[in-house]
N, CA, C, O and the ligand as a Tripos MOL2 file, in Angstrom:
@<TRIPOS>MOLECULE
protein
  265   263    67     0     0
PROTEIN
NO_CHARGES

@<TRIPOS>ATOM
      1 N         112.8140  110.6010   64.7270 N.3       1 MET1
      2 CA        112.6360  110.7180   63.1460 C.3       1 MET1
      3 C         110.9130  110.6420   62.9530 C.2       1 MET1
      4 O         110.3430  109.6500   63.4080 O.2       1 MET1
      5 N         110.2370  111.5470   62.3760 N.am      2 THR2
      6 CA        109.0250  111.2790   61.8840 C.3       2 THR2
      7 C         108.8510  111.0130   60.6300 C.2       2 THR2
      8 O         108.7390  111.8950   59.7780 O.2       2 THR2
      9 N         108.8050  109.5880   60.3530 N.am      3 GLY3
     10 CA        108.6690  109.1930   59.0080 C.3       3 GLY3
     11 C         107.2890  108.8890   58.5060 C.2       3 GLY3
     12 O         106.4510  108.3090   59.1970 O.2       3 GLY3
     13 N         107.0830  109.2980   57.2880 N.am      4 GLY4
     14 CA        105.8130  108.9590   56.8440 C.3       4 GLY4
     15 C         105.0950  107.5340   56.5630 C.2       4 GLY4
     16 O         104.6610  107.1920   55.4630 O.2       4 GLY4
     17 N         105.0480  106.7930   57.7030 N.am      5 ALA5
     18 CA        104.7730  105.5130   57.8340 C.3       5 ALA5
     19 C         103.1380  105.4190   57.4720 C.2       5 ALA5
     20 O         102.2890  106.1170   58.0270 O.2       5 ALA5
     21 N         102.8760  104.4710   56.4840 N.am      6 SER6
     22 CA        101.3400  104.2670   56.2790 C.3       6 SER6
     23 C         100.7990  102.8080   56.7260 C.2       6 SER6
     24 O         101.3060  101.7010   56.5450 O.2       6 SER6
     25 N          99.8030  103.1180   57.2620 N.am      7 HIS7
     26 CA         98.9420  101.8640   57.8190 C.3       7 HIS7
     27 C         100.0640  101.2270   58.9190 C.2       7 HIS7
     28 O         100.7630  100.2420   58.6850 O.2       7 HIS7
     29 N         100.0720  101.8590   59.9240 N.am      8 GLU8
     30 CA        100.8180  101.1450   61.0320 C.3       8 GLU8
     31 C          99.7040  100.2960   61.7920 C.2       8 GLU8
     32 O          99.8580   99.1140   62.0990 O.2       8 GLU8
     33 N          98.6820  100.9680   62.0300 N.am      9 LYS9
     34 CA         97.5980  100.3220   62.9250 C.3       9 LYS9
     35 C          96.8730   99.4290   62.0340 C.2       9 LYS9
     36 O          96.3280   99.6520   60.9530 O.2       9 LYS9
     37 N          97.0200   98.0450   62.9380 N.am     10 ALA10
     38 CA         96.2060   96.9120   62.1260 C.3      10 ALA10
     39 C          94.7040   97.2810   62.4340 C.2      10 ALA10
     40 O          94.2790   97.8660   63.4300 O.2      10 ALA10
     41 N          93.9180   96.7490   61.2270 N.am     11 SER11
     42 CA         92.4690   96.8780   61.5060 C.3      11 SER11
     43 C          91.9750   95.7540   62.1550 C.2      11 SER11
     44 O          92.2650   94.6520   61.6870 O.2      11 SER11
     45 N          91.2060   95.8410   63.2540 N.am     12 THR12
     46 CA         90.5910   94.7410   63.9790 C.3      12 THR12
     47 C          89.2420   94.3890   63.5030 C.2      12 THR12
     48 O          88.6560   93.3800   63.8940 O.2      12 THR12
     49 N          88.7120   95.2940   62.5880 N.am     13 THR13
     50 CA         87.2600   94.9050   62.3480 C.3      13 THR13
     51 C          87.1420   94.0330   60.9690 C.2      13 THR13
     52 O          86.4200   93.0370   60.9270 O.2      13 THR13
     53 N          87.8780   94.4650   59.8800 N.am     14 VAL14
     54 CA         88.0660   93.9360   58.7680 C.3      14 VAL14
     55 C          89.6100   93.2630   58.7040 C.2      14 VAL14
     56 O          90.6490   93.9230   58.6860 O.2      14 VAL14
     57 N          89.5180   91.8390   58.6740 N.am     15 PRO15
     58 CA         90.7900   91.2800   58.5960 C.3      15 PRO15
     59 C          91.0800   91.1600   56.9220 C.2      15 PRO15
     60 O          90.6140   90.3070   56.1670 O.2      15 PRO15
     61 N          91.9300   92.1990   56.6050 N.am     16 SER16
     62 CA         92.3770   92.1270   55.0930 C.3      16 SER16
     63 C          93.5240   91.5230   54.9820 C.2      16 SER16
     64 O          94.4470   92.2760   54.6690 O.2      16 SER16
     65 N          93.7800   90.4670   55.1220 N.am     17 ALA17
     66 CA         95.1580   89.5660   55.1420 C.3      17 ALA17
     67 C          95.3630   88.7900   53.9710 C.2      17 ALA17
     68 O          94.5600   88.5490   53.0700 O.2      17 ALA17
     69 N          96.4990   88.4440   54.0960 N.am     18 PHE18
     70 CA         96.9310   87.7480   52.7160 C.3      18 PHE18
     71 C          96.2380   86.1570   52.9400 C.2      18 PHE18
     72 O          96.2650   85.4880   53.9730 O.2      18 PHE18
     73 N          95.6710   85.8330   51.7300 N.am     19 GLY19
     74 CA         94.7940   84.4720   52.0750 C.3      19 GLY19
     75 C          94.5350   83.8680   50.6140 C.2      19 GLY19
     76 O          95.2580   84.1870   49.6700 O.2      19 GLY19
     77 N          93.5720   83.0670   50.4960 N.am     20 TRP20
     78 CA         93.3380   82.2930   49.2710 C.3      20 TRP20
     79 C          91.9550   82.9510   48.6290 C.2      20 TRP20
     80 O          90.9230   83.0090   49.2960 O.2      20 TRP20
     81 N          92.0240   83.3550   47.5030 N.am     21 CYS21
     82 CA         90.7660   83.7260   46.7830 C.3      21 CYS21
     83 C          90.2270   82.8360   45.9890 C.2      21 CYS21
     84 O          90.7570   82.2180   45.0650 O.2      21 CYS21
     85 N          89.0160   82.7880   46.4350 N.am     22 ALA22
     86 CA         88.2180   81.7200   45.8030 C.3      22 ALA22
     87 C          87.7800   81.7370   44.2990 C.2      22 ALA22
     88 O          87.3230   80.8050   43.6370 O.2      22 ALA22
     89 N          88.0470   83.0980   43.9040 N.am     23 TRP23
     90 CA         87.4830   83.2580   42.7530 C.3      23 TRP23
     91 C          88.5360   83.1420   41.5160 C.2      23 TRP23
     92 O          88.1620   82.6120   40.4690 O.2      23 TRP23
     93 N          89.8520   83.6440   41.6560 N.am     24 HIS24
     94 CA         90.7560   83.2850   40.7290 C.3      24 HIS24
     95 C          91.7400   82.1690   41.2140 C.2      24 HIS24
     96 O          92.8350   82.0510   40.6620 O.2      24 HIS24
     97 N          91.3720   81.3750   42.2090 N.am     25 LYS25
     98 CA         92.0630   80.3040   42.8060 C.3      25 LYS25
     99 C          93.4810   80.5380   43.0900 C.2      25 LYS25
    100 O          94.3030   79.7690   42.5920 O.2      25 LYS25
    101 N          93.8620   81.5040   43.8310 N.am     26 GLY26
    102 CA         95.1560   82.0150   44.0270 C.3      26 GLY26
    103 C          95.2720   82.7800   45.3120 C.2      26 GLY26
    104 O          94.2710   83.3120   45.7900 O.2      26 GLY26
    105 N          96.2950   82.8510   45.8200 N.am     27 HIS27
    106 CA         96.7260   83.9140   47.0950 C.3      27 HIS27
    107 C          96.6100   85.2880   46.5500 C.2      27 HIS27
    108 O          96.7740   85.4870   45.3460 O.2      27 HIS27
    109 N          96.3530   86.1850   47.3270 N.am     28 ALA28
    110 CA         96.1400   87.6040   47.3570 C.3      28 ALA28
    111 C          96.0350   88.1800   48.2720 C.2      28 ALA28
    112 O          95.8350   87.4660   49.2560 O.2      28 ALA28
    113 N          96.0800   89.4420   48.5020 N.am     29 GLU29
    114 CA         95.9140   90.2380   49.6370 C.3      29 GLU29
    115 C          94.6160   91.1260   49.5840 C.2      29 GLU29
    116 O          93.9510   91.2310   48.5530 O.2      29 GLU29
    117 N          94.3250   91.7040   50.6650 N.am     30 ASP30
    118 CA         93.0950   92.5200   50.5130 C.3      30 ASP30
    119 C          91.8470   91.7120   50.3460 C.2      30 ASP30
    120 O          90.9410   92.1060   49.6110 O.2      30 ASP30
    121 N          91.7680   90.3970   51.1300 N.am     31 LEU31
    122 CA         90.7430   89.6180   50.8320 C.3      31 LEU31
    123 C          89.4480   90.0880   51.7270 C.2      31 LEU31
    124 O          89.5850   90.4750   52.8870 O.2      31 LEU31
    125 N          88.3710   90.0240   51.1650 N.am     32 ARG32
    126 CA         87.1750   90.2570   52.0310 C.3      32 ARG32
    127 C          86.0950   89.0850   51.8100 C.2      32 ARG32
    128 O          85.9070   88.5780   50.7040 O.2      32 ARG32
    129 N          85.5090   88.7640   52.8000 N.am     33 LEU33
    130 CA         84.5480   87.5710   53.0430 C.3      33 LEU33
    131 C          83.2220   87.8420   52.1420 C.2      33 LEU33
    132 O          82.4150   88.7090   52.4800 O.2      33 LEU33
    133 N          83.0470   87.0710   51.0030 N.am     34 ILE34
    134 CA         81.8640   87.3320   50.3930 C.3      34 ILE34
    135 C          80.8320   86.3290   50.7240 C.2      34 ILE34
    136 O          79.7090   86.7000   51.0680 O.2      34 ILE34
    137 N          81.1610   85.0280   50.6380 N.am     35 GLN35
    138 CA         80.1460   84.1970   50.7700 C.3      35 GLN35
    139 C          80.6160   83.0750   51.9450 C.2      35 GLN35
    140 O          81.6970   82.5110   52.1160 O.2      35 GLN35
    141 N          79.2050   82.9870   52.7540 N.am     36 ILE36
    142 CA         79.7390   81.8990   53.8700 C.3      36 ILE36
    143 C          78.9250   80.3280   53.5970 C.2      36 ILE36
    144 O          77.7000   80.2450   53.5080 O.2      36 ILE36
    145 N          79.7110   79.3290   53.5060 N.am     37 HIS37
    146 CA         79.1110   78.1750   53.0440 C.3      37 HIS37
    147 C          79.0410   77.3900   54.4070 C.2      37 HIS37
    148 O          80.0300   77.2510   55.1270 O.2      37 HIS37
    149 N          77.8960   76.9300   54.6820 N.am     38 GLU38
    150 CA         77.4490   76.4340   55.7910 C.3      38 GLU38
    151 C          77.1910   74.9360   55.4010 C.2      38 GLU38
    152 O          76.1780   74.7110   54.7390 O.2      38 GLU38
    153 N          77.9080   74.0170   55.7040 N.am     39 GLN39
    154 CA         77.8270   72.4960   55.2410 C.3      39 GLN39
    155 C          78.1710   71.6940   56.5050 C.2      39 GLN39
    156 O          79.1000   71.9400   57.2740 O.2      39 GLN39
    157 N          77.1750   70.5810   56.6080 N.am     40 GLY40
    158 CA         77.4490   69.9320   57.8100 C.3      40 GLY40
    159 C          78.7840   69.1120   58.0310 C.2      40 GLY40
    160 O          79.3890   68.9580   59.0920 O.2      40 GLY40
    161 N          79.1270   68.5780   56.6600 N.am     41 SER41
    162 CA         80.3530   67.7760   56.7050 C.3      41 SER41
    163 C          80.9570   67.9380   55.1860 C.2      41 SER41
    164 O          80.3450   68.4340   54.2400 O.2      41 SER41
    165 N          82.1360   67.4730   55.1640 N.am     42 GLY42
    166 CA         82.9320   67.6610   53.7230 C.3      42 GLY42
    167 C          83.3320   68.8560   53.4790 C.2      42 GLY42
    168 O          83.2920   69.7080   54.3660 O.2      42 GLY42
    169 N          83.7610   69.1140   52.3050 N.am     43 ALA43
    170 CA         84.3300   70.5020   52.0310 C.3      43 ALA43
    171 C          83.3970   71.5750   52.0350 C.2      43 ALA43
    172 O          82.1800   71.4100   51.9440 O.2      43 ALA43
    173 N          83.9530   72.6460   52.1370 N.am     44 GLY44
    174 CA         83.1890   73.9170   52.4550 C.3      44 GLY44
    175 C          83.9820   75.0270   53.1380 C.2      44 GLY44
    176 O          85.2090   74.9280   53.1480 O.2      44 GLY44
    177 N          83.4870   75.9020   53.6170 N.am     45 GLY45
    178 CA         84.0820   77.0720   54.1600 C.3      45 GLY45
    179 C          83.7450   78.4430   53.4730 C.2      45 GLY45
    180 O          83.0230   78.6380   52.4950 O.2      45 GLY45
    181 N          84.4080   79.2900   54.1860 N.am     46 ASN46
    182 CA         84.0210   80.7240   53.8070 C.3      46 ASN46
    183 C          84.8110   81.3540   52.5770 C.2      46 ASN46
    184 O          86.0400   81.2890   52.5970 O.2      46 ASN46
    185 N          84.2260   81.9010   51.6170 N.am     47 LEU47
    186 CA         84.6170   82.1480   50.4090 C.3      47 LEU47
    187 C          85.3310   83.6030   50.3330 C.2      47 LEU47
    188 O          84.5750   84.5490   50.5500 O.2      47 LEU47
    189 N          86.3700   83.8360   50.1180 N.am     48 PHE48
    190 CA         87.1500   85.2060   50.1050 C.3      48 PHE48
    191 C          87.3450   85.6980   48.7640 C.2      48 PHE48
    192 O          87.3710   84.8740   47.8490 O.2      48 PHE48
    193 N          87.4660   86.7480   48.5560 N.am     49 ALA49
    194 CA         87.6090   87.5170   47.0700 C.3      49 ALA49
    195 C          88.7180   88.6000   47.3620 C.2      49 ALA49
    196 O          88.8150   89.2780   48.3850 O.2      49 ALA49
    197 N          89.6120   88.6240   46.1460 N.am     50 CYS50
    198 CA         90.4840   89.9550   46.4620 C.3      50 CYS50
    199 C          89.6810   91.0700   45.7870 C.2      50 CYS50
    200 O          88.5100   90.9260   45.4380 O.2      50 CYS50
    201 N          90.4470   92.2790   45.6170 N.am     51 GLY51
    202 CA         89.9650   93.2930   45.0140 C.3      51 GLY51
    203 C          89.5920   93.2450   43.5170 C.2      51 GLY51
    204 O          88.4900   93.4870   43.0260 O.2      51 GLY51
    205 N          90.6500   92.9110   42.9350 N.am     52 PRO52
    206 CA         90.1090   92.8730   41.3780 C.3      52 PRO52
    207 C          89.2450   91.7710   41.0920 C.2      52 PRO52
    208 O          88.8200   91.7950   39.9370 O.2      52 PRO52
    209 N          88.8350   90.7590   41.8310 N.am     53 CYS53
    210 CA         88.0490   89.7900   41.6960 C.3      53 CYS53
    211 C          86.7090   90.2420   41.9700 C.2      53 CYS53
    212 O          85.7040   89.8940   41.3510 O.2      53 CYS53
    213 N          86.7800   91.2750   43.2240 N.am     54 ARG54
    214 CA         85.6270   91.8060   43.6840 C.3      54 ARG54
    215 C          84.9310   92.7810   42.4360 C.2      54 ARG54
    216 O          83.7480   92.7160   42.1020 O.2      54 ARG54
    217 N          85.7620   93.5180   41.9530 N.am     55 GLN55
    218 CA         85.4290   94.2250   40.6510 C.3      55 GLN55
    219 C          85.1580   93.6650   39.6340 C.2      55 GLN55
    220 O          84.2850   94.1880   38.9410 O.2      55 GLN55
    221 N          85.6880   92.6140   39.2410 N.am     56 ALA56
    222 CA         85.2960   91.8480   37.8630 C.3      56 ALA56
    223 C          83.9200   91.1770   38.2730 C.2      56 ALA56
    224 O          82.9710   91.3340   37.5050 O.2      56 ALA56
    225 N          83.7770   90.5640   39.2370 N.am     57 HIS57
    226 CA         82.4270   89.8410   39.4320 C.3      57 HIS57
    227 C          81.7030   90.6750   40.0760 C.2      57 HIS57
    228 O          80.7520   90.0170   40.4980 O.2      57 HIS57
    229 N          81.5730   91.9890   40.4720 N.am     58 HIS58
    230 CA         80.6460   92.8660   41.1510 C.3      58 HIS58
    231 C          80.0500   92.1210   42.3860 C.2      58 HIS58
    232 O          78.8840   91.8790   42.6990 O.2      58 HIS58
    233 N          81.5200   91.7750   43.1170 N.am     59 LEU59
    234 CA         80.9810   91.0980   44.4470 C.3      59 LEU59
    235 C          80.8070   91.9960   45.5400 C.2      59 LEU59
    236 O          81.6320   92.9040   45.6440 O.2      59 LEU59
    237 N          79.9480   91.9170   46.3170 N.am     60 VAL60
    238 CA         79.8550   92.7930   47.3960 C.3      60 VAL60
    239 C          80.1500   91.9750   48.9270 C.2      60 VAL60
    240 O          79.5070   90.9950   49.3020 O.2      60 VAL60
    241 N          81.0910   92.5220   49.5720 N.am     61 PRO61
    242 CA         81.3900   92.0910   50.9230 C.3      61 PRO61
    243 C          80.1000   91.8220   51.8580 C.2      61 PRO61
    244 O          79.1340   92.5690   51.7020 O.2      61 PRO61
    245 N          80.0390   90.8590   52.7600 N.am     62 LEU62
    246 CA         78.8370   90.5000   53.5180 C.3      62 LEU62
    247 C          78.9450   91.5300   54.4720 C.2      62 LEU62
    248 O          77.9140   91.7110   55.1210 O.2      62 LEU62
    249 N          79.8670   92.2300   54.7300 N.am     63 ALA63
    250 CA         80.0230   93.3150   55.8390 C.3      63 ALA63
    251 C          79.5860   94.6440   55.2160 C.2      63 ALA63
    252 O          79.3520   95.6340   55.9100 O.2      63 ALA63
    253 N          79.4850   94.6290   53.8890 N.am     64 ASP64
    254 CA         78.7170   95.7120   53.2330 C.3      64 ASP64
    255 C          77.2560   95.6680   52.8610 C.2      64 ASP64
    256 O          76.5630   96.6040   52.4620 O.2      64 ASP64
    257 N          76.9610   94.5800   53.0360 N.am     65 ARG65
    258 CA         75.5070   94.3910   52.5190 C.3      65 ARG65
    259 C          74.3580   94.8680   53.9840 C.2      65 ARG65
    260 O          74.7170   94.9300   55.1600 O.2      65 ARG65
    261 N          73.3130   95.0770   53.5810 N.am     66 PRO66
    262 CA         72.4590   95.7220   54.4800 C.3      66 PRO66
    263 C          72.0220   94.2600   55.3080 C.2      66 PRO66
    264 O          71.2330   94.2980   56.2530 O.2      66 PRO66
    265 ZN         91.1120   87.0290   43.1450 Zn       67 ZN67
@<TRIPOS>BOND
     1     1     2 1
     2     2     3 1
     3     3     4 2
     4     3     5 am
     5     5     6 1
     6     6     7 1
     7     7     8 2
     8     7     9 am
     9     9    10 1
    10    10    11 1
    11    11    12 2
    12    11    13 am
    13    13    14 1
    14    14    15 1
    15    15    16 2
    16    15    17 am
    17    17    18 1
    18    18    19 1
    19    19    20 2
    20    19    21 am
    21    21    22 1
    22    22    23 1
    23    23    24 2
    24    23    25 am
    25    25    26 1
    26    26    27 1
    27    27    28 2
    28    27    29 am
    29    29    30 1
    30    30    31 1
    31    31    32 2
    32    31    33 am
    33    33    34 1
    34    34    35 1
    35    35    36 2
    36    35    37 am
    37    37    38 1
    38    38    39 1
    39    39    40 2
    40    39    41 am
    41    41    42 1
    42    42    43 1
    43    43    44 2
    44    43    45 am
    45    45    46 1
    46    46    47 1
    47    47    48 2
    48    47    49 am
    49    49    50 1
    50    50    51 1
    51    51    52 2
    52    51    53 am
    53    53    54 1
    54    54    55 1
    55    55    56 2
    56    55    57 am
    57    57    58 1
    58    58    59 1
    59    59    60 2
    60    59    61 am
    61    61    62 1
    62    62    63 1
    63    63    64 2
    64    63    65 am
    65    65    66 1
    66    66    67 1
    67    67    68 2
    68    67    69 am
    69    69    70 1
    70    70    71 1
    71    71    72 2
    72    71    73 am
    73    73    74 1
    74    74    75 1
    75    75    76 2
    76    75    77 am
    77    77    78 1
    78    78    79 1
    79    79    80 2
    80    79    81 am
    81    81    82 1
    82    82    83 1
    83    83    84 2
    84    83    85 am
    85    85    86 1
    86    86    87 1
    87    87    88 2
    88    87    89 am
    89    89    90 1
    90    90    91 1
    91    91    92 2
    92    91    93 am
    93    93    94 1
    94    94    95 1
    95    95    96 2
    96    95    97 am
    97    97    98 1
    98    98    99 1
    99    99   100 2
   100    99   101 am
   101   101   102 1
   102   102   103 1
   103   103   104 2
   104   103   105 am
   105   105   106 1
   106   106   107 1
   107   107   108 2
   108   107   109 am
   109   109   110 1
   110   110   111 1
   111   111   112 2
   112   111   113 am
   113   113   114 1
   114   114   115 1
   115   115   116 2
   116   115   117 am
   117   117   118 1
   118   118   119 1
   119   119   120 2
   120   119   121 am
   121   121   122 1
   122   122   123 1
   123   123   124 2
   124   123   125 am
   125   125   126 1
   126   126   127 1
   127   127   128 2
   128   127   129 am
   129   129   130 1
   130   130   131 1
   131   131   132 2
   132   131   133 am
   133   133   134 1
   134   134   135 1
   135   135   136 2
   136   135   137 am
   137   137   138 1
   138   138   139 1
   139   139   140 2
   140   139   141 am
   141   141   142 1
   142   142   143 1
   143   143   144 2
   144   143   145 am
   145   145   146 1
   146   146   147 1
   147   147   148 2
   148   147   149 am
   149   149   150 1
   150   150   151 1
   151   151   152 2
   152   151   153 am
   153   153   154 1
   154   154   155 1
   155   155   156 2
   156   155   157 am
   157   157   158 1
   158   158   159 1
   159   159   160 2
   160   159   161 am
   161   161   162 1
   162   162   163 1
   163   163   164 2
   164   163   165 am
   165   165   166 1
   166   166   167 1
   167   167   168 2
   168   167   169 am
   169   169   170 1
   170   170   171 1
   171   171   172 2
   172   171   173 am
   173   173   174 1
   174   174   175 1
   175   175   176 2
   176   175   177 am
   177   177   178 1
   178   178   179 1
   179   179   180 2
   180   179   181 am
   181   181   182 1
   182   182   183 1
   183   183   184 2
   184   183   185 am
   185   185   186 1
   186   186   187 1
   187   187   188 2
   188   187   189 am
   189   189   190 1
   190   190   191 1
   191   191   192 2
   192   191   193 am
   193   193   194 1
   194   194   195 1
   195   195   196 2
   196   195   197 am
   197   197   198 1
   198   198   199 1
   199   199   200 2
   200   199   201 am
   201   201   202 1
   202   202   203 1
   203   203   204 2
   204   203   205 am
   205   205   206 1
   206   206   207 1
   207   207   208 2
   208   207   209 am
   209   209   210 1
   210   210   211 1
   211   211   212 2
   212   211   213 am
   213   213   214 1
   214   214   215 1
   215   215   216 2
   216   215   217 am
   217   217   218 1
   218   218   219 1
   219   219   220 2
   220   219   221 am
   221   221   222 1
   222   222   223 1
   223   223   224 2
   224   223   225 am
   225   225   226 1
   226   226   227 1
   227   227   228 2
   228   227   229 am
   229   229   230 1
   230   230   231 1
   231   231   232 2
   232   231   233 am
   233   233   234 1
   234   234   235 1
   235   235   236 2
   236   235   237 am
   237   237   238 1
   238   238   239 1
   239   239   240 2
   240   239   241 am
   241   241   242 1
   242   242   243 1
   243   243   244 2
   244   243   245 am
   245   245   246 1
   246   246   247 1
   247   247   248 2
   248   247   249 am
   249   249   250 1
   250   250   251 1
   251   251   252 2
   252   251   253 am
   253   253   254 1
   254   254   255 1
   255   255   256 2
   256   255   257 am
   257   257   258 1
   258   258   259 1
   259   259   260 2
   260   259   261 am
   261   261   262 1
   262   262   263 1
   263   263   264 2
@<TRIPOS>SUBSTRUCTURE
     1 MET1         2 RESIDUE 1 A MET
     2 THR2         6 RESIDUE 1 A THR
     3 GLY3        10 RESIDUE 1 A GLY
     4 GLY4        14 RESIDUE 1 A GLY
     5 ALA5        18 RESIDUE 1 A ALA
     6 SER6        22 RESIDUE 1 A SER
     7 HIS7        26 RESIDUE 1 A HIS
     8 GLU8        30 RESIDUE 1 A GLU
     9 LYS9        34 RESIDUE 1 A LYS
    10 ALA10       38 RESIDUE 1 A ALA
    11 SER11       42 RESIDUE 1 A SER
    12 THR12       46 RESIDUE 1 A THR
    13 THR13       50 RESIDUE 1 A THR
    14 VAL14       54 RESIDUE 1 A VAL
    15 PRO15       58 RESIDUE 1 A PRO
    16 SER16       62 RESIDUE 1 A SER
    17 ALA17       66 RESIDUE 1 A ALA
    18 PHE18       70 RESIDUE 1 A PHE
    19 GLY19       74 RESIDUE 1 A GLY
    20 TRP20       78 RESIDUE 1 A TRP
    21 CYS21       82 RESIDUE 1 A CYS
    22 ALA22       86 RESIDUE 1 A ALA
    23 TRP23       90 RESIDUE 1 A TRP
    24 HIS24       94 RESIDUE 1 A HIS
    25 LYS25       98 RESIDUE 1 A LYS
    26 GLY26      102 RESIDUE 1 A GLY
    27 HIS27      106 RESIDUE 1 A HIS
    28 ALA28      110 RESIDUE 1 A ALA
    29 GLU29      114 RESIDUE 1 A GLU
    30 ASP30      118 RESIDUE 1 A ASP
    31 LEU31      122 RESIDUE 1 A LEU
    32 ARG32      126 RESIDUE 1 A ARG
    33 LEU33      130 RESIDUE 1 A LEU
    34 ILE34      134 RESIDUE 1 A ILE
    35 GLN35      138 RESIDUE 1 A GLN
    36 ILE36      142 RESIDUE 1 A ILE
    37 HIS37      146 RESIDUE 1 A HIS
    38 GLU38      150 RESIDUE 1 A GLU
    39 GLN39      154 RESIDUE 1 A GLN
    40 GLY40      158 RESIDUE 1 A GLY
    41 SER41      162 RESIDUE 1 A SER
    42 GLY42      166 RESIDUE 1 A GLY
    43 ALA43      170 RESIDUE 1 A ALA
    44 GLY44      174 RESIDUE 1 A GLY
    45 GLY45      178 RESIDUE 1 A GLY
    46 ASN46      182 RESIDUE 1 A ASN
    47 LEU47      186 RESIDUE 1 A LEU
    48 PHE48      190 RESIDUE 1 A PHE
    49 ALA49      194 RESIDUE 1 A ALA
    50 CYS50      198 RESIDUE 1 A CYS
    51 GLY51      202 RESIDUE 1 A GLY
    52 PRO52      206 RESIDUE 1 A PRO
    53 CYS53      210 RESIDUE 1 A CYS
    54 ARG54      214 RESIDUE 1 A ARG
    55 GLN55      218 RESIDUE 1 A GLN
    56 ALA56      222 RESIDUE 1 A ALA
    57 HIS57      226 RESIDUE 1 A HIS
    58 HIS58      230 RESIDUE 1 A HIS
    59 LEU59      234 RESIDUE 1 A LEU
    60 VAL60      238 RESIDUE 1 A VAL
    61 PRO61      242 RESIDUE 1 A PRO
    62 LEU62      246 RESIDUE 1 A LEU
    63 ALA63      250 RESIDUE 1 A ALA
    64 ASP64      254 RESIDUE 1 A ASP
    65 ARG65      258 RESIDUE 1 A ARG
    66 PRO66      262 RESIDUE 1 A PRO
    67 ZN67       265 GROUP 0 **** ****
C-alpha cells in the first residue's frame, strides 16, 4: 500500500527535535538554535526557541544568519 506518509526522512542538517524552549520556558517541538552561550564554568549552554517564540520575538536562527 502506498500511504501518504509525511516526513518519513529525518533531517540531518537541522535537528528540529523535541526539547526545551528558553523563551517560554517549556518543552516544545521544532526548536531552532538561536544563541550560543560560551561560558567557562557555571550555567550556560545553547538557547533554543520554538516556532511561536521565534515569531513573537523576531528571532533568527543561527543557521539562517549570514
Ligand atoms: Zn517557545
